[in-house]
C-alpha positions, 0 to 999 in steps of 0.5 A, a space after each residue: 376681665 379680672 379673672 383674665 388679669 389674674 392669670 396674666 399676672 401669674 404668668 408674667 415673665 421676668 423679661 417682659 415687654 415694657 408697659 405702654 405708658 403712652 404720654 406719661 412718664 411712667 415707672 413700674 415695679 413687680 416683685 415675685 414674693 417667692 423668688 424675690 426677683 424684682 422687675 423694674 420698668 422706667 427710671 423712677 423707681 427710687 424717686 419719692 412722691 406723695 403717696 396720695 390715696 395709696 396711703 389709705 392702705 396704711 391709714 386703714 391699718 392704723 385706724 383699726 389698730 387704735 380703734 378709731 372705728 369699731 370695725 371696717 363696717 361701722 358707718 360715719 355720718 357724712 358731714 354735709 359738705 358737698 364734694 367734687 365726687 357724688 359718691 363721697 356725699 353720703 355716710 361711709 364705712 371703711 369698706 366703702 370708703 376705700 372702694 370709693 377713695 373717699 378722702 373726708 372719711 380717711 381725714 376723719 380717721 387721721 383726726 381720730 388716730 391723732 398726730 402722736 399715734 399717727 407719727 409713731 405708726 408711720 415711723 414704726 412701719 418705715 413708710 417712705 420718708 416717714 414725715 407726717 409733719 404737715 397737718 394731720 388731715 393732708 400730709 399724704 395728699 399733694 404737697 404734703 410732707 409724706 413721700 414714698 418711692 415705688 421701690 418703697 411701696 413695693 417693700 411696704 406691700 411685700 411686708 403687708 402681704 407677708 404679714 410682717 407688719 406690727 399690726 394685729 393679724 385680724 387687722 391686716 386681713 381686714 385691710 387685705 379684704 376691703 381692698 380686694 377686687 376679686 376673690 375666687 377659686 383660691 386666688 386674690 387680687 387687691 389694689 388701690 389707686 392714688 391721684 394727686 399733684 400730677 401723679 397717679 398710682 396703682 399698687 396692690 398684690 396678687 395671691 395664688 395659694 402659696 405664691 404671690 406678687 406685689 406690683 406698683 405702677 406710677 405715672 406723672 405728667 398732664 392728666 396723670 391720675 390713679 385711673 390712668 395708672 390702673 388702665 395702663 397696669 391692666 393693659 400691661 397684664 392682659 398683654 401677658 396672656 
């Protein structure tokens, strides 16, 4: 399915049929990194919302940069607190935690990074409104202070994919790797979901040799979450066959 998705993304037309957002208030932005042409669906591309777990992309970059962990495979022991998702209730490395969107792991990363360094990196990256003033463990979640629009997500992702961020190249490459869904025959698809406060995100990129695209899907409303945003995005890309 993912290989099918890959070829569909590559062939997206600039004047494509709008995604089927169903009952949700949806917005999507797709940027061709070669032509710099941006396709926008919906009317909320400049409205800011909590990044939810999509912030794990930047959190991972910062954690690796400041050596909050030795590398993406270093295991951190589970604190024993039983949480809502069974997959969270075990030891995790960054590689497994981003795949399972394990909140406690990234809260621990934030604590190890520390407020001052976190604020400096978020501002230095010009990520959304750059506001980390809420508590260190939840400023990116739900009613937290950090907010970002779909267009700002696209701008961050485009700089990330183009290696145009102030992080070591090795760390950029590592984060691209751990968010990868499929890598085969020269193609790479990578993405991250996010869910909180009635918002769902699905953001990521596709690389095909020297060409590439970044995409952001955002939905809001009752039942909105990252899984639903992902489903809508994949249905949209499948329709491009």
